[in-house]
Every structure is written in structure tokens, then in C-alpha cells.
N, C-alpha and C positions, 0 to 999 in steps of 0.2 A: 778255583776261587779267583774272582777278578783281582787284578794286580793291586788296585787301591785298597781293597779289603784285606788282601794278603799282607800288604805293608802295614796297615792298621793293626791287624792281629799280631804280627811279628813285633811291631814297635811296642804295643801295650805289654806283651809278654816279656820282652826284653827289659823294659823299665821295671816291671814288677820283680823280675828275677834279680836284677841288680840291687833293688831296694831290699829284697829278701836277704841277699848275701851281706849287704851293709848292716842291716839290722841284726843279723846273727852275730856280728862283731860286738854288739852291745852286751852280749853275755860275758865278754872279756872284762867288762866293767862291773856288771851286776854281781857276778859271783864273788870277786874279791871284796866288793863293798859289803855284801851280805856276810862274808866270812869275817871281815873286820868287825862288823856290828855284833855278831854273835860272840866272838872271842873277847871283845872289849866288855860286853855286858856280863857274860858268865865267867870269863877267865880272870878279869881284872875289876869287876864290879864298877865299871865306868861306862855306862851306856852312852852311845853317841846320839846326838840330836838329829843327825842328818842321814845316817846310814840306811835305815829302812825306808825313809822317805825318798831318797835318791834312787834306790833300787826300784821302788814302786813307780816313780816318774819315768824311769828308763824302760821298765817292763811294758808299760802301756804302748809306746811306739813300736817296741819289738813285736808285740803280739798283733797290733793292728796293721802294721805295714807288711808283716809276713803273710797275712791272710789271703790277699789277692793272688799271690803266686802259689799258695797251697791249693787254691781253687783250680789252678791250671794243672798241677801235678796230681790232683786227686788226694791230697793229704788231709782233707777235712773229714769230719765224721760222716759216715755213710751207712745206709741200711744194707749191709753186706748180705744178709740172709735173703732179702728180697732181690737184690742184684744178681746173686748167684742162681736163684731159681728162675729168673726171667731170661728170655731169649735176648740175643744181641739187638734185635729189632726193637723189642719192648724197652730195653735199656736206653736205646737211642731216643725213643719217644719220651721216656722219662726225662732225659737230659734236655730235649728240645722244649719241654715244659719247665723244667727246673731252672735253667739259666735265665729266662725272662723273669721268673719269680724272684730269683736272687737279685737281678738288676732292679726290679721294682722295689724290693725291700731296701736295697742300698739307697735308692732315690728318695724313698720316704724318710729314712733315717737322716739322709743328708739335709733334707728340708728342715729338720729340727736341729741338727747338729751345727749347722752354719751359724744361726743366730746365737746359739749357746757359746760358740768360740768367739764370735765378735763381741758379745757382751763381756766375756772374760777379759778380752783385750782392752775394751773401753774402760773397764773398771780397774785395770792394772792388777788383776786378781793374783793373790799370793795364797799360800797354803794356810796361813794364819797359825802356824806352829812356831816353836821357838827358833827354828832354823829359818822359816818363812821365805822359801824361794818363790820366784814368780812361776806361775803354772799355766798361764795362757798359751805359751808356745806348745805345750803338750796337748792342750785342748784343740789346737788347730790341726793336730795329727788326726783327730777323729774325722772331720770332713774330708781331709786329704785321702785317708785310707778308704773312705766310702766312695769317693770318686774313682779311685784305682780299682776297687772291688766291682763297681758298676761297669767300668771299662773292660775289666777282665771277663766278667760274665757275658758281656756283649761279644767280646772276641771269641770266647769259647763257643758261644751259640753260632757265630759265623763259621768257625772251624768245623763244628759238627754239621751244620746245615750244608756246607759244601763238601762234606765227607772227607775232610782232611784230618784223618784220625791220628796220624803220626805226629807226636809232639816235636817241636823244633829241636835241633841238635843242642845237646847240653841241658835239656829240660829233664829234671828228675832229681830226686834226693840222692841217687847213687853216685852222682858226681861230687858229692861233698858239699857241706854248707860253708 
């Protein structure tokens, strides 16, 4: 792989891995907040106005920003029965087609997500609940995650195109989240 492309592939994957690890820390907030909301509601009959909403607002970024790195490590949903029956050459052809489709899908979604996030910011959008937090920052995570997904799909396509099938050191769920 040419040096410039190698640096691009490594850089995109590193950024997505770091975001994946940072977002996994959101679970340290989401779980206690949900626990508090459930115990308050059912144990003390005093439901919180903010618990479920905060957990929902944090789960969105957790889910969206973890996706691009999951594409790299193969942690997404896959047709395993088809993959196992196909030869390595055919699986490579599938991937050479699949990554551009993923990139195109992310680009189309980005086209619609960006104005959605900008409109939310312009309106100073809040959730309109009794807690009423601002939600436009969370909406900007959508286009950011789509850009990262697009870049990771391109990086994976280059990695596959140049036969660099070995993932970079430290890539994989076995290292821990």
C-alpha cells in the first residue's frame, strides 16, 4: 500500500478505535442512571424526570460513534452462512463491493443528516419534556458518525484492495473495551 494511503488507513482506524473506547466509557454513566431511575420509580414510587431521557441521549452517541470501529473489527451483523460457504476469493469480492456500498450509504445519510443537525442548532432544540435538555449536540453526533463510517469504509476498501488483510496492532475486541 502506498505510504500516504497507509497513513490515511491507520489514522482513520486509530481515531475510530479511540472514539470507540471513549464511548464505551459512557456505559459507566448510562448503567447507574438507569439503575437509579428504576429503583426510584419502583422502589420509592418517585420517578425521575431526567433518568431515562439522559440514558437515551447518551446511548445515541455510544451506539453511533462505536459503529465505524465495529466495521473495522467485523463486529457488525454479517451473513455468516453465506460467508462460511464462500471461498476466500469470493468473500474478498463481496467486501470489495460491500465497502463502497457502505460508503455511499453513509454519504447519502450524511446529505440528509447535516441539515437536520443544523436546523436543530438554529432552533435551539430541546426535548420539550419536563426536564427539557438541549438536544442539538446529540443530533450533531449523527453526521459526525456518518463521516467516520464513510472514512472507515474507504479505509477498509483500501486495506482490502492492497491485500493488507492483517488488522493493525491492538485492533480487536479481545484487547478489551
